[in-house]
N, C-alpha and C positions, 0 to 999 in steps of 0.2 A: 339161541344159537351158541355154539362154541367157536371162539375165534382165537387165532394165534397170530400175533404181529411179530415179525422178525426184522430187526434193524440193528446194525452194529452200534449205532449211536441213538438208540431209542429215546424219545419217540420219533425224531426226525420228521418226515412228512406225514406221519400217522398221528400227530399230536391231537388233532381235532376228532378224527374218526375213532381212535381208541378211547378218548374221553367220552364221546357220545355213547358208545356201547357199554363202557364201564359204568355209566350213570343209569343205564336202563335195567330194571329188574328182569330176571330170567335169563340173562346171558352170562356165560363163563368167558372171561377175557383174560388171555395170558400174553405176555410179551417176552421175547427172548432177545437179548442184546449182549454185546461184549462187556464182560464184567467191569472192566476198568472205566467204562463210560457211564455206568449206571448210578454213580454217586451224586449226580447233579439233581437239584430239586425238580427240574422239569421231567425227569425220568420217572417220577412217582406220580401216578395218576389214580385218583380214587376209583375203586372197582376193578383195577387192572393188577393182576399178579405178575410181578416182574422177576424174571429169572436170568441169570447170566451164564455165559460161556467164556472160557479162557482160551486165549490164542497164543500158544508158545511160539518161539522162534522157529522159522522154517528149518527143518532138518538139513544138515549139510551146508548151512550158510545161505547167503543170498543167491538166487538164481541169476542166470545171464539176463542182462537188461532186455534183450529182444523178446524172450518168452517169460519174463518175470510175472507178468499179469496173469498168465495161465497157472503157473505154479502157486502164486499167492491165492488165487481164487479157489483152486482145488484144496489147498491147505486149509483155508478158512471154511470152505464148504464141508469138509470132513468133520471139523470140530463142531460146527453148527449141527450137523446130522447126529453126532454123538449126543449133544445136549438135547436135541429134539427126541432122540430115542429114549433118553431117560424120562422125558416128559410123557412119552407114550407108555412106558413101563409103569409110570405113576398113575395112569388111567386117562390121560388126555386124548380125546378123539375129536379134533377140531372139524367143524363143517367147512370153514374157510381159513386158509393160511395166506397171510399177506407178507410179501418180502420185496425188498428193493432189488432190482436186477443187477446192481453193481456189487463188487467185492466177492462174489461167489457164494453168498449166504443161501441163495435159492437153488443151488445145483442139485441137492439130494433130498430136498424136503418132500417131493412127490414119492420118493422111495420109502421114506419113513411114514408118511401119511397118504397112502395110495387112494384112500376113500375120500380125502379132502379135495376141495377146489382150491388150487393154488393160483393166487392173483399177484402178478408182478407190478411193481411201480416202475414204469419204463421211462426213465429220466432222459437217457441219451444213448444214441448209437453212433459210433464213429464213422465218418465218411471221408473219402479222399477228395471230394469236390463239393462245394456248395454250403459248407458249414465253417467251423472254426479252423480246420486244417488248411494251412496255406493262405489264410485270409490276410494276415498282416505281413507285408513284404519286409518289414523291419526284423522279423524273426522267421526267416525262410526255413521250411522243413528240409530235412535230408532225405535221401532215397531210402535209407534204412527206416526212418520214421514212417514213411509211406507204407512200406511192407509191414511194419509193426502194427498198423491199424487193424489189419485182419486178425492178428494174434490177440490184440486187445478186445476185439469183438467176439472171439471164440467163446469165452465164458458166458457172454450175453446170449449167444445163440444156443448154447447148451441149456441155459436156464429157460429160454423160450420154449425149447423142445420138451421141457419137463414141467410145463405149466398149463393152466386151463384158460387163462385170460390175462389181459394186461390193462393198465391204466396209464395214459400219458397226460400230463397236465395241460398241454396246449396242442393245437393242430400242427404247429411247426415241429414240435418234438415228436409227434406221432409220425410225421412224414420223414423223419430221419431214419426210421426203421425200414428194412427191406420190404418191398411191396407185398410179398406173400403173408407177412405178419400183420400188416396194418389193419385188415378187417377185424382182427381179434383184439385190437387195442382201443378201448373206449377213451374218449377225450373228456376228462373230468378234472377240473382244476382243484387244487387243495383248498382254496377259499381264503378270503381276506375278512378279518373281523372289522367291518366298516364302522361299528359302534365305537371301537377303540381307536382305530385310525380314522380320525374325523377332523374336519376343519374347526378352527377356533373362531368364535364370533368376535368381531371388533378388533381384529389384529391390526396393530399399528405398523404399517408398511412404509413409514417414512425412511427407515434405514434400508438400504439396499443390501440384502443378504443373498449371496449366491452359494448354494450348497452342492456338495458332491459327496456321495456316501457309497462305500463298498466294504464288504467284509475285509478284504485286503486290497491294498493299493498296488495294482498290477495291470499289465497291458490287456489282459482279457476283458477287463472292465474299463478300458479306455483311459486309464490313469495318465499314460504318457501323452495322449492327445489332449486331455483336459489341461494338464500342466502347461503344454505348449500354447494353449489358448489364453492363459492367464496374462501374459504381457499385453495382448490386444484388449482383453477385457478391462484391465486396469487403465489402459490408455483411454478407452472409450467411456469408462465409468469410474472416474477418479474418486468417488465416494463409496464405491462398493466394497463390502467386506466379504471375503471368500472363506467359507468354512468347509474343511475337508475332514471326513471321518473314515477311518479304516485302519487295519493293522498292517504291520510290516512283513507279514509272512506271505507265502505264495500258495494260492489255492489251485490254480489251473495253468498258469503261465510257465514258461521255461524257468527252471531253477537257476539261481545266481550262485556265484562262488560264496563260500562261507563268509559271513560277516557283511555281505553286501545286500542292499535293498533297492527296490525300484524308486522309492521315495528319495533316498540319498543320491541315486544316479540322476534323477531329474533335477533335484536342487542344485547339483553341481553343474549340470548342463545349462541351467538357466541362471546361474550366478550373475548378479549385476543386471539382470533383465526383468526381475520381478521385485515388487516391494513386499518383503516378508512381513512388515509391520501391519499389513492389511490382509494377512492370511492367517487363519487359525487352524492348526493341525490338531486333531484329536485322535486318540486311539479308538478302540471299539467302545461304544456307548451302551449304558443300560437302556433297555427297550423304551421305557417311558421318556427318558431324556431324548432319545432318538426321535420319537414321535413329536415331542415338543419342538424340536429343531425343524422337522418337516412343516409343521404348522406355521412357524415363523419365517420360513424360506420365502424370499421374493421370487427366485428362480431356482429350480432344482435341475441339475444336469445329470443325466443318466446315459452312460455309454457302454456298449458291450459288443464283443465279437458276435458272429452268428453262433450262439451257444445258448445254454439254459438261461432264460431271463430271471433276474433276481426278484424275489418277493418285494424288495424295497421299491421297485418301480410302481407296482400296484398299490403299495402302502402309501407312497408319495401321492399318487393320483387320488386315492381315497381320502387323504388328508387335505385335499384341495390345493396341492402344490401346482405351480405353473411349470410344466415340464419342457425342457429342451433335451432331446434324446437323439441317439444315433439312428440314422436311416438304415437299420439292419433288420432282417426278417423277423427275428423273435420280438423285437420292439414294435414292428409294424402290425403285429397281431393285436396290439393293445392301443397304440397311439396313431391317430390319423392327423396328419399335418394340417394345422389351421383349424381343426375342429376341437380336439381335446388336448392339444400340445403342439410343440414345434419340433421339427426334425432337421438334423444337420448331417453332413457327411462325416462319418467317423474319423476319417483321415485328414480333415480340414480344420486345423486350429482357428484359422480366420473365419471359417463358416460357423463354427461353434460360438466364437466371440460375437459375431454379427447377430446370431439368433438370441444370445443372452442380452445384448444391447437392445435389440428390437423388443424383447419381452419386458425389459425395464423401462422402455421409452413409451409404451402404449398401455392403454387400459384393456387388459385381456382377461378380465374377470370371468367372462363367459367360458373361456377355455378351462379355467379352474373348475367351474361348475360342471362342465361337460366331462372333465376328467373323473370327478367323483361320480357322476351319473353312470359313466361307463363301468366303474368298478361295482357300484351298488347294484346295477342292473344285470351284470353278467358274472360277477365273481364274488358276490357277497356270501360269506360263509354260512350264515344261518338260514337265509331264504332261498339260496340258489345251489351252492356247491355241496354242502353237506346233505341236503335232501336228495340230490342227484346221486351222490355216492351211496347212500343208504338204499335207494331203489335199485341201483346196479347190483349191490351185494346181495340183497334179498332175492332178486331174480336169479342171480347166479347160484345161490345156495338152495333154490327151490322152495322158497317160503312165500307166503302171501299174508297180507294183513286182513283180519276180520274187522270190518268197519265199526261194529257196534261196541266192541270193547278193546280194540287195538291189540288183540293177542296175535302172536305169530304162530302159524301152523304150517306143517309141511305140505307141499302140494302133492296131492295123490295119496296122502296118508289115510289109513282106514280108521 
């Protein structure tokens, strides 16, 4: 097959799938990403030809904040289409084109490659009720933000209308999309490398280590709720050491004035109420160090709005961590209270602290084992998720496997 992966920060969610096909003989695999993001080592995958597109500033300056998402998406989509057209002129005729539904990259790919099957990675669709919008009363939405949700969804709907199929990583994410589109969205998780994210034998858990990890320390990932739980955690567990990992930027939450961070805000609000000598703050960690921390964790706290669940939750479960997580819908697709983890009210610092205390006071080794069993059985990259993705793609592309020599042939070909 001939495959084209389009992602502004390639490989993004396509790291495993692109590597799989790049390693197989007989496939032509090309990736298209924003040129400034392609210098990272992870963007170079054996067997994958990586091409870049440049994205100049939006003509006429920044668009109005209300419709900026549409202008930015169309602007990016046009430059992706121009780069894709150059690939077509060079002879590329992909059987399948993969593209993330966000940012506008997928808007015009069907026009450049009308004969290809365009598959969208459908990560999120904005909703006025039942998801992240308006979830946290501490950050109430304005009437204008409510109206702007429809504008933000406009490029997503345009992309859906110019695609052949979509993939959502979880059932909850699939359900965020409008009902008419859901039947065309397969639920296929990206997969967790459970060989790499695995428990360590004979871990000495005499020291109580409470971990909290997020890409950035922000409200969408419950940083403010966790910080407010620390005084009670420290009161109940005077020997516990709390390790917090994450950057000071903002990925999803409301932006703060220049120079301010949510970490600094919370430290100021809790001044004199927490013992900082028992808290270790780290920035972002190298992946192997992060996995070692998960293995050493006595209790791992994961909190999130009703939003896309972090890979870190499943990596923590796969590593055998004892999970205390928020009782929010994305989490509840993975964690069953009392079976493979413990759940707490996102907005209750006291409830979070009580669950941490309970986890540290009892022998809950079976929950750790069940957490890993959940990930290995349902989300393992090599045995579950990648094979399911490959079957989906080959069916979509109209190919079938010949059992005796594993060749790929076109269905109906003469």
